[in-house]
KOLLO-314369 format. One line per 8 residues: their letters; for each residue x, y, z of N, C-alpha, C, O. Coordinates in nm, 3 decimals, padded with zeros to 5 digits. Example, Ala and Ser with C-alpha at 12.3 -4.5 7.8 and 13.67 -1.06 7.14 Angstrom:
BEGIN
AS> 01.319 -00.569 00.780 01.230 -00.450 00.780 01.320 -00.330 00.780 01.424 -00.332 00.846; 01.285 -00.225 00.708 01.367 -00.106 00.714 01.290 00.003 00.787 01.341 00.114 00.804
***
This chain:
BEGIN
MSRAPEVV> -02.498 -00.556 01.890 -02.355 -00.567 01.870 -02.319 -00.502 01.737 -02.376 -00.537 01.634; -02.226 -00.408 01.739 -02.185 -00.342 01.614 -02.082 -00.427 01.542 -02.000 -00.495 01.604; -02.088 -00.422 01.412 -01.993 -00.502 01.337 -01.869 -00.418 01.305 -01.874 -00.295 01.302; -01.760 -00.487 01.281 -01.634 -00.419 01.251 -01.646 -00.345 01.119 -01.717 -00.389 01.029; -01.576 -00.233 01.106 -01.583 -00.158 00.980 -01.522 -00.240 00.866 -01.432 -00.321 00.886; -01.574 -00.216 00.750 -01.520 -00.277 00.629 -01.378 -00.227 00.607 -01.342 -00.117 00.649; -01.297 -00.307 00.540 -01.160 -00.268 00.509 -01.142 -00.270 00.358 -01.183 -00.364 00.291; -01.081 -00.165 00.305 -01.051 -00.155 00.164 -00.899 -00.149 00.150 -00.833 -00.066 00.213
GILLAGGA> -00.844 -00.236 00.068 -00.701 -00.234 00.039 -00.675 -00.165 -00.093 -00.744 -00.191 -00.191; -00.578 -00.075 -00.096 -00.543 -00.002 -00.217 -00.394 -00.022 -00.244 -00.310 00.003 -00.157; -00.363 -00.068 -00.364 -00.224 -00.081 -00.408 -00.194 00.032 -00.506 -00.259 00.043 -00.610; -00.096 00.114 -00.473 -00.055 00.222 -00.562 00.041 00.163 -00.666 00.151 00.118 -00.633; -00.002 00.165 -00.790 00.074 00.098 -00.895 00.079 00.178 -01.023 00.092 00.121 -01.131; 00.070 00.309 -01.014 00.060 00.389 -01.136 00.181 00.473 -01.168 00.170 00.570 -01.243; 00.298 00.440 -01.113 00.417 00.521 -01.139 00.471 00.504 -01.279 00.431 00.413 -01.352; 00.561 00.592 -01.316 00.620 00.589 -01.450 00.725 00.481 -01.465 00.761 00.446 -01.577
SSRFPGGK> 00.776 00.427 -01.355 00.877 00.322 -01.358 01.001 00.366 -01.435 01.060 00.288 -01.510; 01.041 00.491 -01.417 01.152 00.547 -01.494 01.287 00.485 -01.458 01.379 00.487 -01.539; 01.299 00.430 -01.337 01.426 00.369 -01.296 01.431 00.220 -01.327 01.530 00.153 -01.297; 01.324 00.169 -01.388 01.316 00.025 -01.416 01.270 00.008 -01.560 01.150 -00.002 -01.586; 01.364 00.006 -01.655 01.326 -00.006 -01.796 01.241 -00.130 -01.819 01.271 -00.239 -01.769; 01.135 -00.113 -01.895 01.048 -00.225 -01.927 00.934 -00.242 -01.830 00.846 -00.326 -01.853; 00.932 -00.166 -01.723 00.821 -00.172 -01.628 00.843 -00.271 -01.516 00.846 -00.392 -01.538; 00.858 -00.219 -01.396 00.888 -00.306 -01.282 00.771 -00.393 -01.240 00.792 -00.504 -01.191
LEARIPAA> 00.649 -00.346 -01.257 00.535 -00.423 -01.211 00.511 -00.549 -01.294 00.449 -00.645 -01.247; 00.561 -00.548 -01.417 00.549 -00.666 -01.502 00.665 -00.763 -01.481 00.657 -00.878 -01.524; 00.770 -00.718 -01.416 00.888 -00.804 -01.394 00.848 -00.920 -01.303 00.755 -00.911 -01.224; 00.921 -01.028 -01.317 00.893 -01.149 -01.239 00.988 -01.157 -01.121 01.103 -01.114 -01.128; 00.938 -01.213 -01.012 01.017 -01.226 -00.889 01.105 -01.351 -00.899 01.053 -01.461 -00.919; 01.236 -01.335 -00.886 01.324 -01.452 -00.887 01.299 -01.543 -00.767 01.261 -01.496 -00.659; 01.318 -01.672 -00.786 01.294 -01.769 -00.679 01.376 -01.740 -00.555 01.328 -01.754 -00.443; 01.503 -01.698 -00.574 01.589 -01.671 -00.459 01.534 -01.557 -00.375 01.543 -01.561 -00.252
LAERYGRP> 01.478 -01.455 -00.438 01.422 -01.341 -00.366 01.295 -01.384 -00.290 01.274 -01.346 -00.175; 01.211 -01.461 -00.356 01.090 -01.511 -00.290 01.127 -01.598 -00.170 01.063 -01.589 -00.065; 01.228 -01.681 -00.184 01.275 -01.766 -00.074 01.328 -01.681 00.041 01.301 -01.708 00.158; 01.405 -01.577 00.007 01.466 -01.491 00.111 01.360 -01.433 00.203 01.381 -01.422 00.324; 01.247 -01.395 00.145 01.140 -01.336 00.226 01.039 -01.439 00.275 00.932 -01.404 00.324; 01.073 -01.567 00.262 00.986 -01.672 00.313 00.856 -01.689 00.237 00.758 -01.737 00.292; 00.855 -01.648 00.111 00.735 -01.657 00.028 00.765 -01.731 -00.103 00.750 -01.674 -00.210; 00.807 -01.859 -00.095 00.844 -01.931 -00.218 00.730 -01.940 -00.319 00.755 -01.955 -00.438
ELADRQII> 00.606 -01.932 -00.272 00.492 -01.939 -00.364 00.483 -01.818 -00.456 00.406 -01.820 -00.552; 00.559 -01.712 -00.427 00.558 -01.592 -00.511 00.662 -01.596 -00.622 00.667 -01.505 -00.705; 00.745 -01.700 -00.625 00.849 -01.710 -00.728 00.786 -01.712 -00.866 00.686 -01.779 -00.889; 00.846 -01.638 -00.955 00.808 -01.626 -01.096 00.673 -01.558 -01.117 00.619 -01.563 -01.228; 00.618 -01.495 -01.015 00.497 -01.415 -01.033 00.538 -01.271 -01.064 00.647 -01.227 -01.029; 00.450 -01.200 -01.131 00.475 -01.058 -01.154 00.470 -00.985 -01.020 00.397 -01.025 -00.929; 00.549 -00.879 -01.008 00.557 -00.804 -00.883 00.419 -00.756 -00.839 00.384 -00.770 -00.722; 00.340 -00.701 -00.930 00.208 -00.650 -00.892 00.116 -00.763 -00.848 00.035 -00.746 -00.757
EASRIAML> 00.126 -00.878 -00.913 00.044 -00.993 -00.874 00.079 -01.037 -00.732 -00.010 -01.068 -00.652; 00.208 -01.041 -00.700 00.251 -01.080 -00.565 00.205 -00.977 -00.462 00.164 -01.015 -00.352; 00.212 -00.850 -00.495 00.165 -00.745 -00.403 00.016 -00.758 -00.379 -00.032 -00.740 -00.267; -00.057 -00.791 -00.483 -00.203 -00.809 -00.471 -00.234 -00.929 -00.382 -00.327 -00.924 -00.301; -00.159 -01.036 -00.395 -00.179 -01.154 -00.311 -00.159 -01.117 -00.164 -00.239 -01.157 -00.079; -00.053 -01.042 -00.134 -00.027 -01.001 00.005 -00.141 -00.917 00.059 -00.182 -00.935 00.174; -00.194 -00.825 -00.022 -00.304 -00.740 00.022 -00.431 -00.822 00.043 -00.503 -00.802 00.141; -00.458 -00.914 -00.048 -00.577 -00.998 -00.033 -00.569 -01.085 00.092 -00.669 -01.104 00.161
EAVGSAIL> -00.451 -01.138 00.120 -00.432 -01.217 00.242 -00.456 -01.133 00.366 -00.509 -01.183 00.466; -00.418 -01.007 00.361 -00.428 -00.921 00.479 -00.570 -00.870 00.503 -00.618 -00.874 00.616; -00.636 -00.823 00.398 -00.765 -00.756 00.419 -00.878 -00.806 00.331 -00.992 -00.766 00.349; -00.849 -00.892 00.236 -00.955 -00.949 00.153 -00.999 -00.865 00.036 -01.092 -00.904 -00.035; -00.936 -00.750 00.012 -00.971 -00.667 -00.104 -00.846 -00.596 -00.154 -00.752 -00.573 -00.078; -00.846 -00.563 -00.281 -00.732 -00.490 -00.336 -00.776 -00.412 -00.459 -00.809 -00.470 -00.562; -00.778 -00.280 -00.448 -00.800 -00.192 -00.562 -00.663 -00.160 -00.619 -00.578 -00.106 -00.549; -00.642 -00.192 -00.745 -00.513 -00.165 -00.808 -00.518 -00.027 -00.869 -00.564 -00.009 -00.982
LGLEPLDR> -00.473 00.071 -00.795 -00.482 00.210 -00.838 -00.371 00.241 -00.937 -00.253 00.237 -00.903; -00.409 00.272 -01.058 -00.313 00.301 -01.164 -00.317 00.196 -01.272 -00.277 00.224 -01.386; -00.363 00.076 -01.241 -00.374 -00.028 -01.342 -00.516 -00.037 -01.395 -00.542 -00.107 -01.493; -00.607 00.032 -01.333 -00.745 00.041 -01.379 -00.768 00.186 -01.417 -00.683 00.271 -01.392; -00.881 00.217 -01.477 -00.903 00.356 -01.519 -00.933 00.451 -01.404 -01.008 00.547 -01.420; -00.875 00.423 -01.287 -00.894 00.511 -01.171 -00.792 00.625 -01.170 -00.816 00.730 -01.110; -00.682 00.604 -01.236 -00.576 00.704 -01.237 -00.599 00.799 -01.354 -00.553 00.774 -01.465; -00.671 00.908 -01.329 -00.707 01.002 -01.436 -00.597 01.101 -01.466 -00.605 01.175 -01.564
RPHEGPAA> -00.494 01.104 -01.383 -00.384 01.200 -01.403 -00.251 01.125 -01.402 -00.174 01.136 -01.306; -00.224 01.049 -01.508 -00.100 00.972 -01.508 00.022 01.062 -01.494 00.023 01.175 -01.544; 00.121 01.012 -01.428 00.251 01.079 -01.409 00.244 01.199 -01.315 00.339 01.276 -01.307; 00.132 01.216 -01.242 00.124 01.322 -01.141 00.150 01.268 -01.003 00.143 01.341 -00.904; 00.181 01.140 -00.995 00.218 01.082 -00.868 00.105 01.010 -00.800 -00.012 01.029 -00.832; 00.143 00.926 -00.705 00.043 00.843 -00.637 -00.055 00.922 -00.550 -00.170 00.881 -00.533; -00.012 01.035 -00.495 -00.104 01.112 -00.411 -00.218 01.169 -00.495 -00.333 01.172 -00.449; -00.189 01.213 -00.616 -00.295 01.265 -00.704 -00.393 01.155 -00.740 -00.514 01.177 -00.740
ALGDLLNG> -00.341 01.037 -00.771 -00.429 00.924 -00.806 -00.514 00.883 -00.685 -00.632 00.853 -00.700; -00.454 00.882 -00.567 -00.528 00.849 -00.445 -00.636 00.953 -00.419 -00.748 00.919 -00.380; -00.603 01.080 -00.439 -00.702 01.187 -00.424 -00.819 01.170 -00.518 -00.934 01.189 -00.478; -00.791 01.134 -00.643 -00.899 01.109 -00.739 -00.988 00.995 -00.692 -01.111 01.003 -00.703; -00.927 00.889 -00.641 -01.005 00.774 -00.593 -01.093 00.815 -00.474 -01.210 00.778 -00.468; -01.038 00.892 -00.382 -01.113 00.935 -00.264 -01.229 01.027 -00.300 -01.333 01.026 -00.234; -01.212 01.107 -00.404 -01.316 01.202 -00.445 -01.409 01.146 -00.553 -01.502 01.213 -00.595; -01.384 01.023 -00.597 -01.463 00.964 -00.705 -01.576 00.878 -00.654 -01.607 00.876 -00.535
DTLAALPD> -01.638 00.805 -00.747 -01.756 00.724 -00.718 -01.723 00.589 -00.654 -01.808 00.531 -00.586; -01.602 00.537 -00.675 -01.569 00.402 -00.630 -01.590 00.382 -00.480 -01.642 00.279 -00.438; -01.550 00.480 -00.400 -01.560 00.469 -00.254 -01.673 00.554 -00.195 -01.690 00.558 -00.074; -01.749 00.621 -00.280 -01.848 00.719 -00.234 -01.951 00.660 -00.138 -01.993 00.728 -00.044; -01.994 00.537 -00.160 -02.100 00.479 -00.077 -02.049 00.421 00.054 -02.129 00.382 00.140; -01.917 00.414 00.071 -01.862 00.355 00.194 -01.866 00.455 00.309 -01.845 00.574 00.287; -01.894 00.408 00.430 -01.900 00.499 00.545 -01.760 00.546 00.586 -01.659 00.484 00.553; -01.757 00.657 00.657 -01.630 00.715 00.703 -01.550 00.620 00.791 -01.428 00.630 00.797
ATRVLVAA> -01.618 00.527 00.860 -01.549 00.433 00.949 -01.475 00.323 00.873 -01.402 00.245 00.935; -01.493 00.314 00.743 -01.424 00.212 00.663 -01.274 00.230 00.680 -01.223 00.341 00.665; -01.204 00.122 00.710 -01.058 00.128 00.719 -01.000 00.118 00.580 -01.048 00.042 00.496; -00.896 00.195 00.555 -00.827 00.193 00.427 -00.681 00.159 00.455 -00.615 00.223 00.536; -00.633 00.058 00.386 -00.493 00.018 00.394 -00.432 00.044 00.258 -00.477 -00.012 00.158; -00.330 00.128 00.253 -00.265 00.164 00.128 -00.122 00.110 00.130 -00.048 00.134 00.225; -00.085 00.039 00.025 00.049 -00.018 00.015 00.101 00.006 -00.127 00.025 00.038 -00.218; 00.230 -00.011 -00.142 00.294 00.006 -00.274 00.280 -00.121 -00.356 00.295 -00.232 -00.305
GDAPFAPS> 00.251 -00.103 -00.483 00.241 -00.217 -00.574 00.373 -00.282 -00.602 00.378 -00.392 -00.659; 00.482 -00.217 -00.563 00.616 -00.273 -00.587 00.683 -00.320 -00.457 00.805 -00.327 -00.448; 00.600 -00.352 -00.358 00.650 -00.405 -00.230 00.576 -00.535 -00.200 00.490 -00.539 -00.112; 00.610 -00.641 -00.272 00.530 -00.764 -00.263 00.554 -00.850 -00.139 00.486 -00.951 -00.122; 00.648 -00.813 -00.054 00.683 -00.901 00.058 00.634 -00.852 00.193 00.683 -00.897 00.297; 00.538 -00.761 00.193 00.480 -00.715 00.320 00.405 -00.832 00.384 00.315 -00.888 00.321; 00.440 -00.868 00.507 00.370 -00.979 00.572 00.223 -00.947 00.594 00.188 -00.839 00.641; 00.139 -01.043 00.560 -00.005 -01.019 00.574 -00.044 -00.994 00.720 -00.140 -00.921 00.746
ALLGLMAA> 00.028 -01.054 00.816 -00.004 -01.030 00.957 00.018 -00.883 00.995 -00.061 -00.826 01.069; 00.124 -00.824 00.944 00.152 -00.683 00.973 00.049 -00.593 00.905 -00.004 -00.501 00.967; 00.019 -00.620 00.778 -00.082 -00.540 00.708 -00.218 -00.555 00.774 -00.291 -00.458 00.790; -00.251 -00.677 00.813 -00.379 -00.701 00.879 -00.390 -00.627 01.012 -00.496 -00.574 01.045; -00.281 -00.624 01.087 -00.279 -00.549 01.214 -00.302 -00.401 01.188 -00.380 -00.337 01.259; -00.235 -00.346 01.087 -00.253 -00.205 01.054 -00.398 -00.176 01.016 -00.453 -00.073 01.054; -00.458 -00.267 00.941 -00.597 -00.248 00.898 -00.694 -00.257 01.016 -00.797 -00.189 01.015; -00.663 -00.338 01.115 -00.754 -00.358 01.228 -00.737 -00.256 01.340 -00.832 -00.229 01.413
APGALVIA> -00.620 -00.198 01.353 -00.593 -00.105 01.463 -00.659 00.030 01.435 -00.672 00.070 01.319; -00.699 00.102 01.539 -00.764 00.231 01.519 -00.665 00.342 01.488 -00.546 00.332 01.516; -00.717 00.449 01.429 -00.637 00.567 01.400 -00.553 00.553 01.275 -00.556 00.450 01.207; -00.479 00.658 01.245 -00.390 00.658 01.129 -00.255 00.601 01.171 -00.197 00.644 01.270; -00.206 00.505 01.094 -00.083 00.435 01.128 00.012 00.427 01.010 -00.030 00.416 00.895; 00.140 00.432 01.040 00.246 00.401 00.944 00.342 00.305 01.014 00.337 00.290 01.136; 00.428 00.243 00.937 00.527 00.155 01.000 00.633 00.238 01.071 00.674 00.205 01.182; 00.676 00.344 01.006 00.772 00.438 01.065 00.742 00.576 01.007 00.696 00.586 00.893
LDQPLPFA> 00.765 00.681 01.083 00.730 00.816 01.037 00.800 00.856 00.908 00.747 00.936 00.832; 00.918 00.802 00.882 00.990 00.839 00.760 00.955 00.749 00.643 01.017 00.759 00.537; 00.856 00.661 00.659 00.813 00.569 00.554 00.665 00.593 00.523 00.580 00.565 00.607; 00.633 00.644 00.404 00.493 00.676 00.375 00.404 00.555 00.347 00.282 00.565 00.364; 00.461 00.444 00.307 00.382 00.325 00.275 00.440 00.205 00.344 00.562 00.195 00.359; 00.358 00.113 00.385 00.212 00.116 00.387 00.159 00.207 00.498 00.229 00.236 00.595; 00.034 00.252 00.482 -00.031 00.326 00.588 -00.177 00.282 00.596 -00.233 00.230 00.500; -00.236 00.304 00.711 -00.377 00.272 00.733 -00.444 00.391 00.800 -00.384 00.458 00.884
ADLGALRA> -00.567 00.416 00.762 -00.644 00.526 00.821 -00.792 00.500 00.795 -00.827 00.417 00.711; -00.876 00.570 00.867 -01.019 00.564 00.839 -01.047 00.646 00.713 -00.984 00.748 00.688; -01.143 00.599 00.636 -01.179 00.667 00.513 -01.220 00.812 00.539 -01.189 00.900 00.460; -01.290 00.836 00.649 -01.331 00.973 00.683 -01.213 01.067 00.700 -01.217 01.181 00.654; -01.106 01.020 00.765 -00.986 01.103 00.783 -00.920 01.131 00.648 -00.875 01.242 00.622; -00.915 01.029 00.563 -00.857 01.049 00.430 -00.941 01.145 00.347 -00.887 01.230 00.276; -01.073 01.133 00.356 -01.160 01.224 00.283 -01.141 01.368 00.331 -01.139 01.461 00.250; -01.126 01.386 00.462 -01.107 01.520 00.516 -00.979 01.584 00.462 -00.978 01.702 00.427
VATAGELP> -00.871 01.505 00.455 -00.745 01.557 00.401 -00.760 01.587 00.253 -00.711 01.689 00.205; -00.829 01.497 00.180 -00.845 01.514 00.035 -00.934 01.633 00.001 -00.911 01.700 -00.100; -01.035 01.661 00.083 -01.125 01.772 00.052 -01.070 01.906 00.102 -01.123 02.012 00.067; -00.964 01.902 00.183 -00.904 02.027 00.231 -00.817 02.093 00.123 -00.764 02.201 00.146; -00.802 02.030 00.011 -00.719 02.081 -00.098 -00.653 01.963 -00.166 -00.696 01.849 -00.150; -00.551 01.991 -00.242 -00.478 01.882 -00.306 -00.422 01.790 -00.199 -00.368 01.836 -00.098; -00.434 01.662 -00.220 -00.378 01.566 -00.127 -00.227 01.587 -00.124 -00.163 01.594 -00.229; -00.169 01.595 -00.004 -00.023 01.616 00.001 00.051 01.496 -00.056 -00.006 01.388 -00.073
RLRDLAAA> 00.178 01.517 -00.083 00.261 01.405 -00.128 00.251 01.295 -00.024 00.228 01.321 00.094; 00.269 01.172 -00.069 00.257 01.059 00.024 00.347 01.076 00.144 00.308 01.039 00.255; 00.467 01.129 00.125 00.558 01.143 00.239 00.508 01.245 00.340 00.551 01.245 00.455; 00.417 01.333 00.299 00.359 01.431 00.391 00.221 01.389 00.442 00.165 01.454 00.530; 00.168 01.282 00.387 00.034 01.239 00.423 00.025 01.194 00.568 -00.075 01.219 00.635; 00.129 01.127 00.617 00.127 01.081 00.757 00.108 01.200 00.852 00.031 01.191 00.947; 00.178 01.308 00.827 00.164 01.426 00.912 00.024 01.486 00.899 -00.035 01.527 00.999; -00.027 01.493 00.776 -00.160 01.550 00.755 -00.269 01.467 00.824 -00.370 01.521 00.868
LGARPLDP> -00.246 01.337 00.834 -00.342 01.248 00.901 -00.319 01.238 01.051 -00.403 01.183 01.123; -00.207 01.290 01.099 -00.172 01.271 01.239 -00.137 01.126 01.268 -00.163 01.075 01.377; -00.077 01.060 01.169 -00.044 00.918 01.181 00.063 00.895 01.287 00.154 00.976 01.305; 00.048 00.783 01.355 00.149 00.744 01.452 00.217 00.617 01.402 00.155 00.535 01.335; 00.345 00.603 01.433 00.414 00.481 01.389 00.381 00.364 01.481 00.353 00.381 01.599; 00.386 00.246 01.423 00.371 00.125 01.503 00.491 00.111 01.595 00.599 00.163 01.565; 00.474 00.042 01.704 00.585 00.013 01.794 00.690 -00.067 01.716 00.658 -00.172 01.660; 00.815 -00.020 01.712 00.918 -00.089 01.634 00.939 -00.234 01.678 00.976 -00.319 01.596
RLVERLDP> 00.917 -00.263 01.805 00.931 -00.402 01.852 00.825 -00.491 01.789 00.852 -00.607 01.756; 00.706 -00.439 01.773 00.599 -00.514 01.708 00.630 -00.535 01.560 00.609 -00.644 01.506; 00.678 -00.430 01.495 00.716 -00.441 01.353 00.825 -00.546 01.337 00.818 -00.629 01.247; 00.926 -00.543 01.424 01.036 -00.640 01.416 00.985 -00.782 01.434 01.031 -00.875 01.369; 00.889 -00.797 01.523 00.836 -00.932 01.549 00.754 -00.984 01.430 00.768 -01.101 01.393; 00.670 -00.899 01.371 00.585 -00.942 01.260 00.653 -00.936 01.125 00.609 -01.000 01.030; 00.762 -00.860 01.116 00.830 -00.840 00.988 00.981 -00.839 01.009 01.046 -00.738 00.982; 01.039 -00.950 01.056 01.182 -00.950 01.090 01.275 -00.925 00.971 01.388 -00.881 00.989
LGGALADI> 01.228 -00.952 00.849 01.312 -00.931 00.731 01.290 -00.796 00.665 01.354 -00.765 00.565; 01.199 -00.715 00.718 01.174 -00.583 00.660 01.100 -00.587 00.527 01.116 -00.498 00.445; 01.021 -00.690 00.506 00.951 -00.706 00.379 00.850 -00.597 00.348 00.827 -00.567 00.231; 00.790 -00.536 00.450 00.690 -00.432 00.426 00.751 -00.307 00.365 00.682 -00.231 00.297; 00.880 -00.286 00.388 00.946 -00.167 00.335 01.041 -00.199 00.220 01.109 -00.111 00.168; 01.045 -00.325 00.179 01.136 -00.367 00.072 01.068 -00.352 -00.062 01.011 -00.447 -00.115; 01.075 -00.232 -00.118 01.014 -00.214 -00.249 01.117 -00.234 -00.359 01.238 -00.230 -00.335; 01.068 -00.256 -00.478 01.153 -00.287 -00.592 01.146 -00.170 -00.688 01.049 -00.157 -00.763
DTPEDLAR> 01.247 -00.084 -00.686 01.248 00.035 -00.770 01.337 00.023 -00.893 01.315 00.091 -00.993; 01.437 -00.062 -00.885 01.534 -00.075 -00.994 01.558 -00.223 -01.025 01.525 -00.310 -00.944; 01.615 -00.253 -01.143 01.651 -00.392 -01.172 01.750 -00.448 -01.069 01.751 -00.568 -01.041; 01.834 -00.360 -01.013 01.930 -00.404 -00.912 01.859 -00.449 -00.784 01.901 -00.545 -00.720; 01.750 -00.380 -00.747 01.672 -00.422 -00.630 01.617 -00.563 -00.651 01.613 -00.643 -00.558; 01.575 -00.591 -00.771 01.518 -00.722 -00.802 01.628 -00.828 -00.807 01.607 -00.942 -00.765; 01.744 -00.792 -00.858 01.854 -00.888 -00.870 01.918 -00.920 -00.735 01.970 -01.029 -00.714; 01.912 -00.822 -00.641 01.972 -00.844 -00.510 01.907 -00.959 -00.445 01.942 -00.995 -00.333
***
C-alpha cells in the first residue's frame, strides 16, 4: 500500500506592505472581524500568526516565506521568493509527488477544510482562475515551472501550471463567507 504524499504549506509573507503603514502582518485582528469569519479564537492575534494557524490546521506544516531568511531578494515579489525556495536546499530532498499548498500570509480566514481539500486533491488547483492564492500543486510541477526560467508572477502561475479552478459550488459550501480570498491589504480592510 502506497502512502499519501507529504504536504508542505507555504505562507507568502514577504511583501513591502506599502499600503499598510506599520506593517500589516504585525497588526492585530479585531474581535469583530474574527467573529464575522467564525474564528473568535483568532481575535487579537497578529495577522501572520492567524494565517499560520489556518495553514497548520489544514496541512500540518507552514513555511513562512519572507519572515525567515528564505527570501533572498526582498521587494522582488512573492514569485521570486517562491522561486528561490523551490530552487534552494529547504525542499531539495522532498519527492516531486509532495503536495504544496501556497497561501497569502495576509489572508488569515481561509477555512482549513477548503485548504485541506486543495492539498489532498490531485493536480494544480486554484479557487478561481482570477485568484492566484491560495493554490495547490505537486512539487514536481512547481519545480518544472521554476527551472524553465524565472517563475512567472503569481497571477500567471496558475496558467503556467495548467491549474484548474475548484467547482464554485464546493467553494461556496466550504467557504460561504469568502474567507480564503479575504486578504488584508490596507488598514481599511482590517477596520471593515
